[in-house]
N, C-alpha and C positions, 0 to 999 in steps of 0.2 A: 634083585637079590639084596638083602640086608647085609650091612657090614658092621662089625662090632669092634669096640675097643675094650681092652681088659686092664685091671689094675689089681695088685695084691696089696692088702692093707693090714698092718699089724693091729691086733686088738687087745687092749688091755681089759682084763676081766671086770675092773671096777668102772670103766667107761665105755662098755660096749655099745650101748644104746646111743649115746651122744656121737660117737665116731661113726657109727651106720647112719644116723640121721644126717649128718654133715655130707656124707658121700651121696645119700639118697637125694639131697638138695641139689647136688651137681648132676643128677640124672642117672646115677649108677644104680643097678639093681644087684642084690646080693645073690650069688650063684651057690657058693659053698663056703663053709667054715671048717678048718682043720686045725689040729693041734699045732702050737708053735714050739719053739726051741726051749721053752720052760713052762712049768705048769701054770703061771700067771698070764701067759700070753697065747693067743689064738691068731690065725691068719684067715683073713676073709678074701675070697676071690670075687670080684665084682665086674659087672659088664655094663656098658651102654651103647646104644646105637650111634654109629658115626653119622655126622650131619652131612 
């Protein structure tokens, strides 16, 4: 059975691609993006398989 680890990441709208690319380099896959506490911020939920 696969095991996963998760992380929530604040996303700034002006740097979304760079932030997601950095986490992708660490092996994380984007699961969902939801609105953050203010209009300029989103929250990304990400996962990667545990080693």
